[in-house]
N, C-alpha and C positions, 0 to 999 in steps of 0.2 A: 474283328476278332475271331479267333477259331478256339474251340474248346479242346485243348490238349493238357496232359499232365503238368507241363511246364507252364503254360499262361495260367493255369488254376492256381500256381503257387502266389502269383501276384494280384491277379483280378478275379471277380466273380464272373465266370464263364458259363454258368448254370444254364443260361439261355441262348449261349452262343452255338452256332453249328459245328459239328464234329467236322474232322478234316474230310471225311466221305461225303458229307452234306455239302461242305463248301465247294469241293471238287466237282458234284454233280451240277450245281449252279453254273460254275465257270464253264463246263462242258455244253450246257443248254445254251449259254450265250455264244460260245464258239461255234458250235455245230447246227443250231437252228436256223432257219430262214433269217435273214437280215430285216430288223425291224427299224425303218428310218425315224419313228417317233423316239426311238431310244439312244439316237445319236446325241452324244455330248451330255447324257443324262447320268444321274446316279441311280442304279438298279439294284433292288433288293428283292429277292424271291419273285423275280420277273416282273415286279411292279416298279414303275417310276417314282422316286422319292423327290419331294420338294426341297429345293436348296433354301435354306432359312438361317 
């Protein structure tokens, strides 16, 4: 979820990242050195999230 004026009409996005924050995280994943431990994992804020 991204915190935009449109998404805020339907959901509580107060803790969601702004578009700029989300873009930074994507650029970090795309441009930083490959981390093999992240292959096939769900990543949030640079940390692997467990599937549950």
